[in-house]
Structures are given as C-alpha cells and as structure tokens.
C-alpha positions in Angstrom: 49.4 -17.1 21.9 50.7 -14.4 24.1 54.4 -14.5 25.1 54.2 -13.1 28.6 55.1 -14.0 32.1 53.3 -15.1 35.2 52.7 -11.8 36.9 53.7 -11.2 40.4 53.9 -8.3 42.8 56.6 -6.6 44.7 56.0 -6.9 48.4 58.2 -5.7 51.3 58.9 -7.6 54.4 57.4 -6.0 57.5 59.6 -5.1 60.5 58.9 -6.9 63.7 57.1 -4.5 66.1 58.3 -4.3 69.8 55.8 -5.3 72.4 54.9 -3.0 75.4 55.2 -3.9 79.1 52.2 -4.0 81.5 51.5 -0.6 83.1 53.6 1.3 80.6 52.4 3.3 77.7 53.0 1.6 74.4 55.8 3.2 72.5 54.9 4.9 69.2 54.5 2.3 66.5 57.3 2.8 64.0 56.4 3.0 60.4 57.1 -0.3 58.6 59.9 -0.5 56.1 58.6 -0.2 52.6 60.4 -1.3 49.4 60.9 1.4 46.8 58.4 1.1 44.0 60.0 0.6 40.6 58.7 3.3 38.1 60.8 2.5 35.1 63.6 0.3 33.8 65.9 1.5 31.0 68.1 -1.2 29.5 71.3 -1.1 27.4 71.9 -4.5 25.9 74.9 -5.9 24.0 74.6 -9.4 22.6 77.3 -11.7 21.1 75.7 -14.5 19.0 79.1 -16.1 18.6 79.6 -16.8 22.3 76.0 -16.5 23.6 77.2 -13.5 25.6 74.9 -10.9 27.1 76.2 -7.7 28.6 73.7 -5.3 30.0 73.1 -2.2 32.0 69.8 -1.8 33.8 68.9 1.6 35.1 66.1 1.2 37.6 64.1 4.3 38.5 62.6 4.0 42.0 60.3 6.0 44.2 61.2 5.5 47.8 58.4 5.0 50.3 58.1 7.0 53.4 59.8 5.8 56.6 62.5 3.2 56.8 63.5 1.8 53.4 63.5 -1.9 52.9 65.9 -3.5 50.4 64.8 -3.6 46.8 64.0 -7.2 45.8 65.0 -8.2 42.3 65.4 -11.4 40.3 67.9 -12.3 37.6 68.7 -15.5 35.7 71.3 -17.5 37.7 73.4 -17.7 34.5 74.0 -14.0 34.6 76.6 -12.3 36.9 76.2 -8.9 38.6 79.3 -6.7 38.1 78.3 -3.6 40.0 75.4 -1.9 41.7 75.6 1.9 41.9 73.4 5.0 42.4 74.5 8.5 41.5 78.1 7.3 41.2 78.1 5.7 44.6 78.3 1.9 45.3 75.2 0.3 46.9 75.2 -2.6 49.2 73.7 -5.7 47.6 73.6 -9.4 47.9 72.6 -12.3 45.7 70.8 -15.4 47.0 70.7 -18.7 45.1 67.4 -19.8 43.6 65.0 -21.1 46.2 65.2 -24.8 46.9 62.5 -26.9 45.2 61.8 -24.4 42.5 63.3 -22.1 39.9 62.1 -19.0 41.7 61.1 -17.0 38.6 57.9 -16.1 36.9 57.8 -19.1 34.6 56.6 -19.7 31.1 53.6 -21.5 29.9 51.7 -22.4 26.8 48.8 -20.4 28.2 51.5 -17.9 28.7 50.8 -17.4 32.4 52.8 -20.0 34.2 52.7 -23.7 34.9 54.2 -25.1 31.7 57.9 -25.9 30.9 60.0 -25.4 34.0 62.1 -22.3 33.3 65.7 -21.9 34.1 66.7 -20.9 37.6 66.7 -17.3 38.8 68.6 -15.9 41.7 67.4 -13.2 44.1 69.1 -9.8 44.4 68.6 -7.5 47.4 69.7 -3.9 47.0 69.9 -1.4 49.8 69.3 2.1 48.6 71.8 3.9 51.0 75.3 4.3 49.6 78.1 2.1 51.1 80.0 5.3 51.9 78.8 8.8 52.8 78.8 10.0 49.2 76.5 12.8 48.0 74.5 11.5 45.1 74.9 13.3 41.8 71.1 14.1 41.6 68.1 14.1 43.9 66.6 10.8 42.7 69.2 9.0 40.6 68.4 5.6 39.1 70.0 2.4 40.5 72.4 1.2 37.9 73.1 -2.5 37.7 75.8 -3.8 35.3 75.7 -7.5 34.5 77.0 -10.1 32.0 76.8 -13.8 31.3 76.1 -16.5 28.7 72.6 -17.6 27.6 72.6 -20.7 25.4 69.9 -23.4 25.1 69.6 -26.7 23.2 66.4 -25.4 21.6 66.3 -28.2 19.0 65.6 -30.7 21.7 62.3 -29.1 22.4 61.1 -29.3 18.8 58.1 -31.6 18.2 56.9 -32.8 14.9 53.6 -31.2 13.9 53.7 -28.6 16.7 54.3 -24.9 16.2 55.0 -24.1 19.9 58.3 -25.0 21.5 57.9 -24.0 25.1 61.3 -25.3 26.1 63.1 -22.1 25.0 63.2 -19.0 27.2 66.6 -17.3 26.7 69.0 -18.1 23.9 71.7 -16.0 22.1 73.2 -17.7 19.1 74.1 -17.3 15.4 70.8 -19.2 14.6 68.9 -16.5 16.4 68.2 -14.5 19.5 65.2 -15.0 21.9 64.9 -13.5 25.3 61.4 -14.1 26.7 59.6 -11.8 29.0 58.7 -15.0 30.9 62.2 -15.1 32.5 64.3 -12.4 34.2 67.1 -11.9 31.6 67.5 -8.5 33.1 67.2 -7.4 36.8 63.5 -6.8 37.6 61.2 -6.8 40.6 60.7 -10.2 42.3 58.7 -11.7 45.1 60.7 -13.3 47.9 59.3 -16.6 48.9 62.0 -17.6 51.4 61.1 -18.1 55.1 60.6 -14.8 56.8 59.8 -12.9 53.7 56.4 -11.7 52.5 54.7 -13.9 49.9 53.2 -12.0 46.9 49.5 -12.2 46.3 48.9 -9.1 44.1 49.5 -8.2 40.5 52.9 -7.9 38.8 54.3 -4.4 39.0 53.6 -2.6 35.7 56.7 -0.7 34.7 57.7 1.6 31.9 60.5 0.0 29.9 63.0 1.3 27.4 65.4 -1.1 25.6 68.5 0.2 23.7 69.9 -2.7 21.7 73.5 -2.5 20.4 73.5 -3.5 16.7 74.5 -7.1 16.0 76.3 -7.5 12.6 74.1 -9.3 10.1 71.0 -9.3 12.3 67.7 -7.5 12.8 66.4 -7.3 16.3 63.0 -6.3 17.8 61.9 -5.7 21.4 58.5 -5.2 23.1 56.9 -1.8 22.6 57.4 0.9 20.0 60.6 1.5 18.1 61.7 5.1 18.6 64.9 5.0 16.6 65.3 5.8 12.9 62.2 4.9 10.8 64.2 2.8 8.3 65.3 -0.6 9.7 68.9 -1.4 8.9 70.6 -4.7 9.5 73.2 -4.4 12.3 72.0 -0.9 13.4 71.5 0.2 17.0 67.8 0.4 17.9 65.7 1.8 20.8 62.3 0.5 21.9 59.9 2.0 24.4 56.7 0.6 25.9 53.6 2.9 25.3 52.3 2.0 28.8 53.7 0.2 31.8 54.0 -3.6 31.4 55.5 -6.4 33.6 58.3 -7.4 31.3 59.9 -7.1 27.9 61.2 -9.6 25.3 63.8 -9.4 22.6 64.0 -11.5 19.4 65.7 -11.5 16.1 68.4 -13.1 13.9 69.9 -13.0 10.4 66.9 -11.5 8.6 66.0 -8.7 6.2 63.2 -6.2 6.6 60.2 -5.9 4.2 58.1 -2.9 5.0 54.7 -1.4 4.2 52.7 1.4 5.7 49.0 0.8 6.4 47.4 4.0 7.6 49.1 4.9 10.8 50.7 1.5 11.2 54.0 0.3 9.7 53.9 -3.4 8.9 57.3 -5.1 8.8 58.3 -8.7 8.1 61.8 -9.9 9.2 62.5 -12.8 7.0 65.3 -15.1 6.0 66.4 -15.3 2.4 64.5 -18.6 1.7 61.3 -17.0 3.1 61.6 -13.7 1.3 59.3 -15.0 -1.5 56.4 -14.9 1.1 57.0 -11.3 2.1 54.3 -9.7 -0.1 51.7 -12.3 0.9 52.5 -11.7 4.6 52.3 -7.9 4.2 49.1 -8.1 2.2 47.5 -10.4 4.8 48.6 -8.1 7.7 47.2 -5.1 5.9 43.9 -6.9 5.3 43.7 -7.9 9.0 44.2 -4.3 10.1 41.5 -3.1 7.7 39.1 -5.8 8.8 39.5 -5.5 12.6 40.3 -1.9 13.4 36.8 -0.7 12.6 35.5 -3.5 14.9 37.8 -3.2 17.9 39.6 0.1 17.6 43.0 1.3 16.4 46.0 -1.0 16.5 47.7 -0.2 19.8 51.3 0.0 18.6 53.2 2.0 15.9 54.5 -1.1 14.1 53.3 -4.6 13.5 56.5 -6.7 13.1 56.3 -10.3 11.9 59.5 -12.1 12.9 60.5 -15.4 11.3 61.8 -17.3 14.3 64.5 -20.0 14.4 62.4 -22.5 16.5 58.8 -23.5 16.4 56.7 -20.7 17.7 53.5 -18.7 17.3 54.1 -16.2 20.1 52.8 -12.6 20.4 54.6 -9.8 22.2 53.8 -6.1 22.5 54.2 -4.9 18.9 55.6 -8.1 17.3 54.9 -11.7 16.7 57.2 -14.7 16.2 56.3 -17.3 13.6 58.2 -20.4 12.8 59.9 -20.8 9.4 57.8 -23.9 8.8 54.6 -21.8 9.3 55.7 -19.0 7.0 56.8 -21.4 4.4 53.4 -23.0 4.3 52.6 -20.1 2.1 48.8 -19.5 1.6 48.0 -22.1 4.3 49.8 -20.0 6.9 47.3 -17.2 6.3 44.3 -19.3 7.3 42.3 -18.1 10.4 44.2 -18.8 13.6 47.8 -18.1 12.5 49.1 -14.6 11.8 45.7 -12.9 12.5 45.4 -14.6 15.9 48.9 -13.3 16.9 48.2 -9.8 15.7 45.0 -9.6 17.6 46.9 -10.2 20.9 48.1 -6.6 20.4 44.6 -5.8 21.7 43.8 -8.8 23.9 46.6 -9.7 26.2 49.4 -7.3 25.1 47.1 -4.2 25.1 44.3 -4.9 27.5 46.5 -6.8 30.0 45.5 -10.1 31.7 45.2 -9.9 35.5 47.1 -12.5 37.4 45.4 -15.5 39.0 42.1 -14.5 37.5 42.1 -16.8 34.5 43.4 -16.2 31.0 40.5 -14.7 29.0 42.7 -13.3 26.1 43.1 -16.6 24.2 39.4 -17.2 24.1 38.6 -13.7 22.9 41.4 -13.7 20.4 40.3 -17.1 19.1 36.7 -15.7 18.8 37.9 -12.7 16.7 40.3 -14.6 14.5 39.8 -18.4 14.5 36.1 -18.4 14.7 34.8 -15.1 13.2 37.2 -14.3 10.4 35.5 -16.8 8.1 32.2 -15.3 9.0 33.4 -11.7 8.5 34.9 -12.7 5.1 31.8 -14.6 3.9 33.1 -18.2 4.1 29.9 -19.5 5.8 30.5 -23.2 5.1 33.9 -23.2 6.7 32.6 -21.2 9.6 29.8 -23.7 10.1 32.3 -26.6 10.0 34.5 -24.9 12.6 31.5 -24.4 15.0 30.4 -28.0 14.6 33.9 -29.3 15.3 34.2 -27.3 18.5 30.7 -28.4 19.7 31.6 -32.1 19.0 34.8 -31.9 21.0 32.9 -30.1 23.9 30.4 -32.9 23.8 33.1 -35.5 24.0 34.8 -34.0 27.0 35.4 -36.2 30.0 33.4 -34.6 32.9 36.5 -34.7 35.0 38.3 -32.6 32.5 35.5 -30.2 32.0 36.7 -27.4 34.2 35.3 -23.8 34.2 36.6 -21.5 31.6 37.6 -19.0 34.3 40.2 -21.4 35.5 42.2 -21.5 32.3 45.8 -20.4 33.0 45.5 -21.2 36.8 47.1 -24.1 38.6 45.2 -27.3 37.8 42.8 -25.3 35.7 41.0 -25.8 32.4 42.8 -27.3 29.4 44.0 -25.4 26.3 41.0 -26.7 24.4 38.6 -25.0 26.9 40.7 -21.9 27.1 40.9 -21.4 23.3 38.0 -23.2 21.6 35.4 -23.1 24.3 36.4 -19.6 25.1 35.8 -18.6 21.5 32.3 -20.1 21.3 31.4 -18.6 24.7 32.0 -15.1 23.2 29.9 -16.2 20.2 27.1 -17.2 22.6 27.5 -13.8 24.2 27.0 -12.2 20.8 23.8 -14.2 20.5 22.6 -12.8 23.8 23.4 -9.2 23.3 23.5 -8.9 19.5 26.5 -9.1 17.2 26.8 -5.3 16.6 26.5 -4.6 20.3 29.2 -7.2 21.0 31.7 -5.4 18.7 30.7 -2.1 20.3 31.4 -3.6 23.7 34.8 -4.8 22.5 35.7 -1.4 21.2 34.8 0.1 24.5 36.8 -2.6 26.3 39.9 -1.8 24.3 39.5 2.0 24.7 38.9 1.9 28.5 41.2 -0.9 29.6 44.2 -0.5 27.4 47.3 -0.9 29.6 45.2 -2.1 32.5 45.2 -5.4 34.3 41.9 -7.0 33.4 40.1 -10.1 34.7 36.8 -11.8 33.8 35.0 -9.6 36.4 36.3 -6.5 34.6 35.2 -7.9 31.3 31.7 -8.6 32.6 31.4 -5.0 34.1 32.6 -3.5 30.8 30.1 -5.5 28.7 27.3 -4.7 31.1 28.0 -1.0 30.7 28.2 -1.3 26.9 25.1 -3.4 26.5 22.9 -2.2 29.3 22.3 -5.9 30.2 22.7 -7.8 33.5 25.0 -10.6 32.6 25.4 -12.3 36.0 23.5 -15.5 34.9 25.5 -15.7 31.6 28.9 -15.4 33.3 27.9 -17.6 36.2 27.2 -20.5 33.8 29.5 -20.0 30.8 32.6 -18.6 32.5 32.5 -19.7 36.2 30.5 -23.0 35.6 31.2 -26.1 33.5 29.3 -28.1 30.9 27.1 -27.0 28.1 23.3 -27.3 27.6 21.8 -30.5 26.3 18.9 -29.3 24.1 18.4 -32.6 22.3 14.6 -33.4 22.3 13.6 -36.8 23.5 10.2 -36.6 21.8 8.4 -34.2 19.4 4.6 -34.0 19.6 2.2 -32.0 17.4 -1.0 -30.7 18.8 -3.6 -29.3 16.4 -5.5 -26.2 17.2 -8.4 -24.5 15.7 -8.2 -23.6 12.0 -4.6 -23.5 10.9 -3.2 -23.1 14.5 -1.2 -25.7 16.2 1.7 -26.3 18.5 4.9 -28.3 18.3 6.2 -29.5 21.7 9.8 -30.7 22.1 10.3 -32.7 25.3 13.8 -32.3 26.7 15.6 -34.9 28.8 16.6 -32.4 31.5 15.9 -28.7 32.5 17.9 -26.2 30.6 20.6 -24.8 32.9 20.7 -21.4 31.2 18.7 -19.3 28.9 19.3 -20.0 25.2 18.3 -17.3 22.7 17.5 -18.0 19.1 17.6 -21.8 18.9 17.0 -22.7 15.2 14.7 -25.6 14.2 14.4 -26.8 10.6 10.9 -28.2 10.1 10.8 -30.8 7.3 7.7 -32.1 5.6 6.2 -32.4 2.2 6.7 -28.8 1.4 9.9 -26.7 1.4 11.8 -26.7 4.8 10.8 -24.0 7.2 13.2 -22.6 9.8 11.7 -21.5 13.1 13.6 -19.6 15.8 12.7 -20.0 19.5 14.1 -18.5 22.7 14.5 -21.2 25.4 14.2 -19.9 29.0 16.3 -21.3 31.8 14.9 -24.2 33.7 12.3 -25.5 31.2 11.9 -29.1 30.1 9.6 -28.4 27.1 10.1 -26.2 24.1 6.8 -25.0 22.6 6.7 -23.7 19.1 3.4 -22.3 17.5 3.1 -23.6 14.0 0.5 -23.4 11.2 1.0 -27.0 10.1 2.5 -30.3 11.3 6.0 -31.1 10.2 7.1 -34.7 9.7 10.6 -34.3 11.3 12.5 -31.6 13.1 16.2 -30.9 12.7 17.8 -29.1 15.6 20.2 -26.2 15.1 21.2 -27.2 11.6 23.8 -24.4 11.3 25.4 -25.2 14.7 24.9 -21.6 15.9 23.9 -22.6 19.5 26.5 -23.8 21.9 25.0 -27.1 23.0 25.8 -30.8 23.5 25.6 -32.8 20.3 24.4 -36.5 20.7 27.0 -39.1 20.0 24.9 -40.6 17.2 25.7 -37.6 14.9 29.4 -37.0 15.9 31.4 -36.7 12.7 33.9 -39.6 12.5 37.5 -38.4 12.4 40.8 -39.4 13.8 40.5 -36.9 16.6 37.3 -38.7 17.7 39.5 -41.6 18.8 39.5 -40.6 22.4 40.3 -42.4 25.7 36.6 -42.5 26.6 36.4 -45.9 24.7 38.9 -48.7 24.3 41.0 -48.6 21.1 42.0 -51.7 19.1 44.7 -51.3 16.5 45.0 -53.9 13.7 48.2 -54.2 11.7 49.0 -56.8 9.0 51.4 -59.7 9.5 54.2 -59.5 7.0 53.8 -55.8 6.2 56.8 -54.4 4.3 59.3 -53.2 7.0 59.6 -49.6 5.8 55.9 -49.2 5.5 55.2 -50.9 8.9 57.6 -48.4 10.5 55.6 -45.5 9.2 52.4 -47.0 10.6 54.1 -47.4 13.9 54.5 -43.6 14.0 50.7 -43.3 13.9 50.3 -45.8 16.7 52.7 -44.0 18.9 50.9 -40.7 18.4 47.6 -42.3 19.5 49.3 -44.2 22.3 50.0 -40.9 24.1 46.3 -40.3 24.4 45.6 -43.7 26.0 48.7 -44.2 28.1 47.1 -42.8 31.3 43.4 -42.8 30.8 42.4 -45.3 28.2 42.6 -48.9 27.1 44.7 -49.7 24.0 45.4 -53.1 22.4 47.3 -54.0 19.3 46.9 -57.1 17.1 48.6 -58.5 14.1 46.2 -60.1 11.6 46.8 -62.3 8.5 45.8 -60.8 5.2 44.7 -62.9 2.4 41.7 -63.0 0.1 41.1 -66.4 1.6 40.7 -65.0 5.1 37.3 -65.9 6.5 35.1 -63.3 8.1 35.6 -63.5 11.9 39.1 -65.0 11.5 41.9 -63.0 13.2 41.1 -59.3 13.4 37.3 -59.5 13.7 36.2 -55.8 13.8 33.0 -56.5 15.7 34.4 -55.9 19.2 33.2 -52.6 20.8 35.2 -49.4 21.0 37.3 -47.4 18.6 39.2 -49.2 15.8 42.3 -48.2 13.9 43.1 -50.4 10.9 46.5 -49.8 9.3 47.7 -50.7 5.8 47.1 -54.2 4.4 45.1 -55.2 7.5 42.3 -52.9 6.0 42.2 -55.1 2.9 41.1 -58.2 4.9 37.5 -59.4 4.3 36.7 -58.7 8.0 37.1 -54.9 7.2 34.8 -55.0 4.1 32.0 -53.1 5.9 34.3 -50.3 6.9 35.8 -50.0 3.5 32.3 -49.8 1.9 31.2 -47.1 4.3 34.2 -45.0 3.3 33.8 -45.8 -0.4 37.2 -47.5 -0.5 38.6 -50.5 -2.4 42.0 -51.7 -1.4 44.6 -53.9 -3.0 45.9 -56.5 -0.5 49.2 -56.3 -2.2 49.4 -52.8 -0.8 50.2 -50.9 -4.0 47.0 -49.0 -4.8 43.5 -48.0 -3.7 40.3 -47.0 -5.3 38.1 -44.2 -3.9 34.5 -44.0 -5.3 35.6 -45.8 -8.4 38.7 -43.7 -9.1 42.0 -45.5 -8.9 45.0 -44.0 -7.1 48.1 -46.0 -7.9 50.9 -43.5 -7.6 53.6 -44.5 -5.0 53.0 -41.2 -3.2 49.2 -41.6 -2.8 47.7 -42.2 0.6 44.3 -42.0 2.3 42.9 -41.6 5.8 39.2 -42.6 6.2 37.1 -42.6 9.3 33.5 -43.9 9.6 31.0 -44.4 12.4 30.9 -47.9 13.9 27.4 -49.3 13.4 25.4 -49.7 16.6 27.8 -48.0 18.9 27.3 -44.3 19.4 30.5 -42.3 19.4 32.7 -45.1 18.3 35.0 -44.4 15.3 36.8 -46.7 12.9 39.7 -45.3 10.9 41.6 -46.8 8.0 45.1 -45.5 7.2 46.6 -46.6 3.8 49.7 -45.6 1.9 50.8 -47.0 -1.4 54.5 -47.0 -0.3 56.7 -45.8 2.6 57.2 -42.6 0.7 53.4 -42.0 0.7 53.5 -42.2 4.5 56.5 -39.9 5.0 54.3 -37.4 6.9 52.4 -40.0 8.9 53.4 -38.4 12.1 51.0 -35.5 11.2 47.9 -37.7 10.6 46.5 -37.1 14.1 46.4 -33.4 13.4 43.9 -33.9 10.6 40.9 -34.1 13.0 38.7 -31.7 11.1 37.7 -34.1 8.3 36.5 -37.7 8.0 38.4 -38.6 4.8 41.5 -37.1 3.4 43.3 -38.2 0.3 47.0 -37.3 0.1 49.5 -36.8 -2.7 53.1 -36.3 -1.8 52.1 -35.9 1.8 49.7 -33.0 1.1 45.9 -33.3 1.5 44.3 -32.8 -1.9 40.8 -34.0 -1.1 38.7 -33.7 2.1 35.3 -35.0 3.0 33.2 -34.7 6.1 30.7 -37.5 7.0 28.4 -35.4 9.0 25.2 -36.5 10.7 22.1 -34.3 11.4 20.0 -34.4 14.6 16.5 -35.2 13.4 13.5 -36.4 15.3 10.2 -37.6 13.9 7.0 -35.7 15.0 4.2 -37.6 16.5 0.6 -36.5 16.6 -2.5 -36.2 14.4 -2.3 -34.6 11.1 
C-alpha cells in the first residue's frame, strides 16, 4: 500500500478583464496574474516527542510567471502556527484563512492512498504575496520564500486500531515518545494548495511535482527516516541529524521513526536497513535476508531499485505503508516471524518503490499501482519461486470472489481510487489477475520486458492507465484496445462454463469436441485449458477462444468421457457456484445467514462466539438478511426440533449447537465428531481434547449452489481467545487450531466437469 496523497494542482485566480464601450477600440488585454510555480521545498524540522512539538522552516523556491504576480497559495495543518514569512531578509505580506466550511480542505488520506478514506485533520489556507512589505532590496536575485512555523501534533492513534487489521488509516500526523509519523497525505509543512473558496479557481490538473529536501534535527534515542534518499553520513546513528533528498520531484514527503536501532546490509548498490525495537531485533536477519532475496528476484525482471536505501521501519501503530525509499510495518506483522515474509507483506511494500513511488500515479485516473504491485508480489512470487500449488490456490480464491461479486459492486478496475469507484478487492485482487491475463495475451517474458520499459521510461512521471496501455503497446507491438476496454474500463469477467459437450466423430481417427456456452464470450481468451478424461491417461488440450463465440470447437483424435475446464485456474473467468470452495469468507450478503447457538453455553465461551457473530454481522447490516437462534442441545434432541438446518441460505453453527443431531450431516461432511459437553472434538478419527484446541470447518450445503455452512468449535474459552480473527481465514475450508494458531488446513475444492455426449 502506498502512503501518498490525493494529488492536486496549483492554479491561479484570473483577474477580471475590463469590458470595452461601443465605438471605442478595446484596450489592450492585460496579462492575467499568474501564481509563482514552486520548484523546490527545503525543510528544516525539529521534533519534540515529549510535547508533540513541531518547529520547522520551509524554504520554498519559486519561479515567478510573467506579468502581474498572483499570491502564492499554500496549505498547512490548522494545528500549526505561522511565525514569519520572509524573502531575502524582507517580510512578505501573507494571510491565513480557516479551513473551508464543510470539509477539511486538504489532500486527504485513504486506504487506496489517493483520497476518500478517513477524514484527515483540517488544513488552513495561506496566501503569500511575493512583493516585500517595504521597499527592501532582496539579498539575491531569486531568494526562496522562508516560512517559519510551529505547533503540536498529537493523535489518539490507539483508537484507530482494529483487531486483525494491519492498516490504521486514522493516523496522519503524530509526534510522541511512542513514535513519529508525518504522512505525505496531510500538509504538515507549507506546500502548494488548491483554493476552493468562492471566486477562486478550482483545481483539475495534477499535483505539482516538487523537489524536496528534508533536514531532520536529531531526536535523542530515536531513528528517523524521510521520503527520498538519505544524503548524510552513511552510518545511521541514533539521535543524529539526517538529511534526505528526493531523486525526482514528488508531490509530498513523509517522516517516520521512533526509539529503534538500525540493522544494515548492503545488497549490490542498495543498502537495506531495518529500524527495529529491541523485542523485534531477533527478526532483523530474517528481514534483511528476505529484502535481499526480493531485490535479487525482482531487479532482473523490472529494473534497478529506484532508491539508494530500502529502509524497513517498525511502526508504533498498525500499518503496511510504502513511501519513497522506506516502508512502515506494524510490530505485530514483524513479530509474526516467518509468516510476515509470505507474499503480500514486505515484498508488496518494497515493490511500491517502482509502482506508485517510482512510476507515479496520475490523479483522478484510477489507482493502477496496487493491482500491478499485487501481481508482482502477492500473485507471482509463489510462481517465480516454484510454489505452484500455493499459486494455484491463490488464483482460484480470487476467481471465486470475483464470481461472487454483487453486480452493483462490480465497478471497472479503472475507477479504483476515484470517488464512488471500485472496491479494494477489485483494485488489488482483480487488478493482479488482470495483469496475469495480460501476460497470457502477450506472453510472460514480453510482459516483464514491458514492465522494465515502463519503469525505465516513466520513472518520476505521473502515469495513468492510458499511459500504461501505450507503454505496453510499444513494448509488445500489440494493439491492446480491446483488452483494456474490457478488463480495465469494463466490468465483469467471462463466463466460459459449457452448458453441453458434444462429440462428433470424423473419418478415421479424426473428431471434434464442441462445447456449447451459455452466452457469447465478451473478449478473446487465449490458451483456455481443457482436461480430457476417459479410460486412458488424462489429456490436456489448449484452445484460443475468440470474442463473440458461443461454441468452442476442439479437434480430437478420440472421444473423452468428461471434460474438466481450466483445471489450474489460469484463465480469469466466472466459476459456477456449484464448485465454489466453502469457506467462512463465502458467507456473503448475497444469501440470508442463520446463526445457531446453544442454550446454556458456558458464559465465557459464549462471549467468544459472540465476537464471531459481530464480525459477520458487519457484512449483513446493510445488504443482507441475518437471523440468530438459540437451540437446545441434547442427545435426545429429535431431527427437525429447534435449529433445523434445512432452511435455505448460509448457516453458521457455533459451539455445542453443532453437536445437535440436526447438524449431523454437516459434521459428517467435515469429518467431525463433537462432544455435546463441549470439551473435545474428533477430526477424521483423531481426538483433540486439549483445552486450547479449536476447529473451523465449512462445507457446501447440499442442493443449494453457493450456500455455505460453517461450524466453529473450541474446547474452552481459552481456545477461542483469537476468535475475532476467524473471519480472516477465508482461504481454507477447514482449519484446526492449537493455542490460537492454525496447525492444519484443508481445502474442499470442487472441479468443473461436464460429461460428453455423442457416439463413441
């Protein structure tokens, strides 16, 4: 996830032009006032964690436009106070306006990182006139505007923490003993702004890209980092002054750090640094090893790492944020140990150095960087490192969720990051498989070549989807209009499920298999795999499916008995509900949900089950139907009595309610035997009676496509201490837990197979 701001442009208000009288020559049209363009901002920052104090000097280098000069429009957090505004030793006239009514008036922060998420704190407007207040000769021809300011930046960051989540979007500017975080998403220093008040021009263009230099006064006991490249001494010393400079103009800079120690390693031309607390120092070598491996894996594929250092900063609140040259990871993530090095964590944040913090996202043109970063890391790292089974499971999981999308929520990928645009799932997960589908169209090697070219030619440039398409077309020599029209600007995915399969014998050994589709294919699909099953060994056939067809024709030497479609889930397509893998994430608001709980459940255990209920309730509060029922539990309970599981929809059965006879069919499907006393369970004949043992098992509901039934069971309240995290385990059907940690996983997958009709 990129930590950046919603870009905006600097626009000047136009002067009103005088009208001419009839019969008179119109006077010469005066040149409109133009705001000075900001070329660079140099910052000197002093931070006081004890008080939350910030004291800064911003030197703003401007290039005045021709003609009359309009005031320079800036923004600054309202919690900060301007002390003086000078230029070349002379005072400048300036004024501060309160934040605009009805909005914070700043760039905003967001989970997508380009605006629209948590409301950021308010920012005031500064207008600075470039002419000195008095007739004072400047000390140089074009001196910088110098703004001195101070204030206090404190936030209750803990209130934004959410169990099981690694992104706390409520934090934007905090200085404290626990840590320092100044996001580029808010104006914690004076920077160009767009005036939206009446009578002022409203910005429509990109954010001004500006060279930045940040000189940080050392904070005793702390290590700090800022956006860009560190240009001070090579060795990082706790409490030392540091200077950071951006390698190319960007829209804003961030600062982060805290009471940490530096662990350093050089990898080729890149210095990898981990800023860790003492409890996390045991993970330093693993983090440095992983980062070194990522650089060795990805640099040959997408080009040299764009910064001098890759700094991994342990953050004091939940975060997985990437900034130019550094990434913030929460302590909880780092202390996951080996699990934190799975695809999608550190590798994802590092890759934002290329996508988003190297090749920059163009404003209001959709956020493409999360999809491309997810393709390279979350989706492809398992492939690149040879973990084919895990990669296949990841692809299938994404395709199932795409297939389950409510059509109203299925917005185009190009709208991710825009107002009322696509969801995070579409931006990240669908974005990743769209790039995978593009690789299938142009070839994997050609795709990586195109990505290297994209990085080489667009580094430091504002880039949108149209720029990406043009870059890929130049690199591949392919016209990609149809691809981008459907996959990026359109919505939905192809439905390639055959409704019938018919074999027609030809002369000799020739023949043809015809797969009848339910609707015309909306886009060309290359390389659809078909596994042909019969009396002999399975045979895999690959067929290119043109756009607009309703029949797939495959020449074959002999008639198969059944056909399995896309067994490795390589093609982005709609999966039929009958084969969706049952999991707790499959309990969606598309169907009603019934929750069964036992009467007389032990209070401490019942409270834990209530946490699971509340987590699911959030999904159904606005869009779905949810009901909850207490059922008696006894071996004498008759089938159909209280808690009959035969009603349609999703079903969640908690604790001893799952031991009732009415749930016997569900238990059998999962291979579970439960003790109605609530103290043990048996899984496939093996007893698990430890107080800290628990199980989550989800199965398909017979006769109702897409409906899921899940059982949650813990042998004690202690076994359910991490029950609030259960809804995050959507990648598997059955998980067995010991001490709150999954120790066994199973996936109850279904395959799409269709029998073949026709003469032998």
